[in-house]
C-alpha positions as CSV (number, residue, x, y, z in Angstrom):
1,X,21.3,-31.6,-75.5
2,X,24.3,-29.7,-74.5
3,X,26.1,-30.7,-71.2
4,X,29.2,-29.1,-69.7
5,X,31.1,-31.2,-67.2
6,X,33.6,-29.7,-64.8
7,X,35.5,-30.9,-61.8
8,X,38.1,-30.4,-59.3
9,X,37.3,-26.8,-58.2
10,X,39.4,-26.9,-54.9
11,X,37.8,-23.8,-53.5
12,X,40.0,-22.7,-50.8
13,X,43.5,-24.2,-51.7
14,X,46.7,-22.2,-51.9
15,X,46.4,-23.5,-55.6
16,X,42.9,-22.3,-56.2
17,X,42.5,-19.8,-58.7
18,X,39.2,-17.5,-58.6
19,X,40.2,-15.9,-62.0
20,X,40.2,-19.1,-63.6
21,X,36.9,-20.5,-62.1
22,X,35.1,-16.9,-62.7
23,X,36.1,-17.0,-66.3
24,X,34.9,-20.6,-66.8
25,X,31.5,-19.7,-65.2
26,X,31.2,-16.7,-67.7
27,X,32.0,-19.1,-70.7
28,X,29.4,-21.7,-69.7
29,X,26.7,-19.3,-68.7
30,X,27.5,-18.0,-72.4
31,X,27.0,-21.7,-74.0
32,X,23.7,-22.0,-72.0
33,X,23.9,-25.6,-71.5
34,X,20.8,-27.8,-70.7
35,X,22.8,-29.4,-67.7
36,X,26.1,-28.9,-65.7
37,X,27.7,-31.7,-64.2
38,X,30.3,-31.2,-61.6
39,X,32.1,-34.4,-60.3
40,X,33.6,-33.6,-57.0
41,X,36.1,-31.7,-54.9
42,X,34.4,-28.4,-55.1
43,X,36.4,-27.6,-51.7
44,X,39.9,-28.4,-50.9
45,X,39.5,-29.6,-47.3
46,X,36.0,-29.9,-46.6
47,X,36.2,-26.8,-44.4
48,X,33.0,-24.4,-43.7
49,X,34.3,-21.6,-45.5
50,X,35.3,-23.4,-48.4
51,X,31.7,-24.9,-48.5
52,X,30.5,-21.4,-48.5
53,X,32.9,-20.2,-51.2
54,X,32.1,-23.3,-53.5
55,X,28.4,-22.7,-53.0
56,X,28.5,-19.0,-54.0
57,X,30.5,-19.7,-57.3
58,X,28.4,-22.7,-58.1
59,X,25.6,-20.2,-57.8
60,X,26.6,-18.1,-60.4
61,X,25.8,-20.8,-63.2
62,X,22.8,-19.9,-65.0
63,X,21.4,-23.1,-65.4
64,X,18.2,-24.6,-64.2
65,X,19.8,-28.2,-63.9
66,X,23.2,-28.4,-62.1
67,X,24.3,-31.7,-60.8
68,X,26.9,-31.3,-58.1
69,X,28.6,-34.6,-57.0
70,X,31.0,-35.1,-54.0
71,X,34.9,-35.8,-53.9
72,X,37.1,-37.3,-51.6
73,X,38.3,-33.7,-50.6
74,X,34.9,-32.6,-49.6
75,X,34.7,-35.3,-47.1
76,X,37.7,-34.4,-45.2
77,X,37.4,-33.1,-41.8
78,X,33.9,-34.3,-41.4
79,X,33.2,-32.1,-44.5
80,X,30.7,-35.0,-45.3
81,X,28.6,-33.3,-42.4
82,X,28.3,-30.3,-44.5
83,X,27.6,-31.8,-47.9
84,X,23.7,-32.1,-47.9
85,X,23.5,-28.7,-46.5
86,X,25.3,-26.8,-49.2
87,X,24.2,-29.0,-51.8
88,X,20.7,-30.4,-51.4
89,X,19.8,-31.0,-55.0
90,X,18.9,-34.2,-56.0
91,X,21.6,-36.5,-57.5
92,X,19.6,-37.9,-60.4
93,X,17.9,-36.2,-63.2
94,X,15.3,-38.0,-65.3
95,X,14.6,-36.0,-68.4
96,X,12.7,-36.9,-71.6
97,X,15.5,-39.0,-73.4
98,X,18.2,-39.0,-71.0
99,X,18.8,-39.9,-67.4
100,X,21.7,-38.5,-65.4
101,X,22.9,-39.8,-61.9
102,X,25.5,-39.4,-59.7
103,X,27.3,-42.0,-57.7
104,X,29.0,-41.2,-54.4
105,X,32.1,-42.8,-54.4
106,X,33.8,-40.4,-51.4
107,X,34.4,-41.8,-48.1
108,X,35.3,-39.6,-45.0
109,X,39.1,-39.1,-44.8
110,X,39.9,-41.5,-47.4
111,X,41.5,-40.8,-50.7
112,X,40.4,-44.1,-52.2
113,X,36.7,-44.4,-53.7
114,X,34.3,-46.8,-53.2
115,X,30.7,-47.2,-54.8
116,X,29.7,-50.0,-52.4
117,X,27.1,-52.9,-52.4
118,X,24.0,-51.3,-51.6
119,X,24.5,-48.1,-54.0
120,X,25.4,-50.7,-56.9
121,X,22.2,-52.8,-56.2
122,X,20.1,-49.3,-56.2
123,X,21.7,-48.4,-59.5
124,X,21.1,-51.5,-61.1
125,X,17.6,-51.1,-60.7
126,X,17.6,-47.7,-61.9
127,X,19.3,-48.7,-65.2
128,X,17.0,-51.4,-65.9
129,X,13.9,-49.1,-64.8
130,X,15.4,-46.5,-67.5
131,X,16.5,-48.9,-70.2
132,X,15.0,-46.8,-73.0
133,X,17.0,-43.6,-72.0
134,X,20.6,-42.3,-72.7
135,X,22.0,-43.1,-69.4
136,X,24.8,-41.0,-68.0
137,X,26.6,-41.6,-64.8
138,X,28.9,-39.2,-62.9
139,X,31.3,-39.8,-60.2
140,X,34.5,-38.6,-58.8
141,X,37.0,-41.3,-58.5
142,X,38.4,-43.0,-61.7
143,X,37.3,-46.6,-62.4
144,X,40.4,-47.1,-64.8
145,X,43.9,-45.9,-64.1
146,X,44.6,-42.8,-66.3
147,X,48.0,-42.2,-68.0
148,X,50.8,-40.0,-66.5
149,X,49.0,-39.6,-63.2
150,X,51.4,-42.0,-61.2
151,X,50.9,-45.3,-59.5
152,X,49.1,-44.0,-56.1
153,X,46.4,-46.4,-55.7
154,X,43.3,-44.3,-55.0
155,X,41.1,-45.8,-57.8
156,X,37.8,-47.0,-57.1
157,X,38.4,-50.0,-54.6
158,X,35.2,-51.8,-56.2
159,X,35.6,-50.6,-59.6
160,X,35.2,-54.1,-61.1
161,X,31.9,-54.5,-59.7
162,X,30.9,-51.0,-60.7
163,X,31.9,-51.7,-64.4
164,X,30.0,-54.9,-64.4
165,X,27.0,-53.1,-63.2
166,X,27.2,-50.1,-65.7
167,X,28.1,-52.4,-68.8
168,X,25.2,-55.0,-68.0
169,X,22.9,-52.1,-67.2
170,X,23.7,-50.5,-70.7
171,X,25.0,-47.3,-69.4
172,X,25.9,-45.0,-72.4
173,X,28.6,-42.6,-70.8
174,X,30.5,-42.0,-67.6
175,X,31.9,-39.0,-66.4
176,X,34.8,-38.8,-63.7
177,X,37.1,-36.2,-62.2
178,X,39.7,-36.7,-59.5
179,X,43.1,-37.0,-61.7
180,X,43.2,-33.6,-62.8
181,X,43.7,-35.0,-66.3
182,X,41.6,-34.9,-69.2
183,X,41.4,-38.2,-71.0
184,X,38.8,-40.2,-72.6
185,X,38.9,-44.2,-73.1
186,X,36.1,-47.1,-73.6
187,X,35.7,-50.5,-71.7
188,X,33.4,-53.0,-73.6
189,X,31.9,-50.4,-75.4
190,X,31.3,-47.8,-72.4
191,X,32.7,-44.3,-73.0
192,X,34.6,-43.0,-70.1
193,X,35.5,-39.3,-70.2
194,X,37.4,-37.5,-67.4
195,X,37.6,-33.9,-66.6
196,X,40.7,-31.6,-66.0
197,X,40.9,-29.5,-62.9
198,X,38.7,-26.3,-63.9
199,X,40.4,-24.1,-61.3
200,X,43.1,-25.6,-59.3
201,X,46.7,-24.9,-60.4
202,X,47.7,-28.4,-59.6
203,X,47.8,-29.9,-63.0
204,X,49.0,-32.7,-64.6
205,X,52.1,-31.9,-67.2
206,X,51.4,-29.3,-69.6
207,X,47.5,-29.3,-69.2
208,X,45.8,-26.0,-68.5
209,X,42.7,-25.4,-66.5
210,X,39.7,-27.0,-68.7
211,X,36.3,-28.4,-68.8
212,X,34.3,-30.7,-71.0
213,X,31.8,-29.7,-73.5
214,X,29.6,-32.7,-74.6
215,X,26.5,-32.8,-76.9
216,X,24.2,-35.9,-77.1
217,X,22.0,-35.8,-80.2
218,X,19.6,-39.0,-80.9
219,X,22.1,-41.4,-78.9
220,X,25.4,-39.9,-80.4
221,X,28.0,-38.4,-78.3
222,X,30.4,-35.5,-79.2
223,X,32.9,-34.3,-76.7
224,X,35.3,-31.3,-76.5
225,X,37.9,-30.2,-74.3
226,X,37.4,-26.7,-73.6
227,X,40.7,-24.8,-72.2
228,X,39.4,-22.1,-69.6
229,X,40.2,-18.5,-71.6
230,X,41.2,-20.4,-74.3
231,X,40.2,-22.9,-77.3
232,X,38.1,-25.9,-77.9
233,X,40.3,-29.1,-78.4
234,X,39.0,-32.5,-80.0
235,X,39.7,-35.4,-77.3
236,X,41.5,-36.9,-80.5
237,X,44.4,-34.5,-80.1
238,X,44.4,-35.0,-76.1
239,X,44.7,-38.5,-76.7
240,X,47.9,-38.0,-79.0
241,X,49.8,-36.5,-76.2
242,X,51.5,-33.4,-74.9
243,X,53.1,-32.4,-78.3
244,X,49.9,-32.6,-80.1
245,X,48.2,-29.9,-78.1
246,X,51.2,-27.9,-76.6
247,X,50.6,-25.0,-79.1
248,X,47.1,-24.8,-77.9
249,X,47.8,-24.5,-74.1
250,X,49.3,-21.6,-72.3
251,X,50.9,-22.1,-68.7
252,X,48.4,-20.9,-66.0
253,X,49.8,-17.9,-64.0
């Protein structure tokens, strides 16, 4: 199964790049993925016109399975009232061998994320019900601090409880966005993969706009970083630091 994971479109921001998003969508359509997963901040301020813009771009994805999750920017200015109107898609996909679910961590007018007790109880039951499947969990906020992203305390406030539920329920992969910084780590054997921003110029360090290409085959997992308009880069090189990939990344203009 071929998955594409993108995040942090920020449609409507001064730093939003329509060219980058259009290029990314063209590349993604050429890949013909089985599923596209978007981990939030599709808008910049949760405004009606931004939602219309984001929905128009996302509607250009030629994939029958697109799972769109919300981020903290989408819930600003009562944007949470617009979310289900523009993105009424189900937030859980149950396929033959794979379960993909989105956990809502955004809260109105808050940068911090929270899964919440009731959602964790519900998802614990979901994980147990589908224990025979490869279980992928998508959420906007990060569960573990990410290097090079500062000390601002906007992690998931109940990250410990969320990690306990995911690990006990034998989740196989967690996908996050939020920090505009591609990264990969593991907590007690649970892989957590972060996407950078696909179309916002507010980037971390020397990283360009990017998204992740993920292949799941018989329980095995392969993840690559794709520079929008550029090369694929193994996450091993991303983890080595800026110097290891600087020759692969061109400044966004």
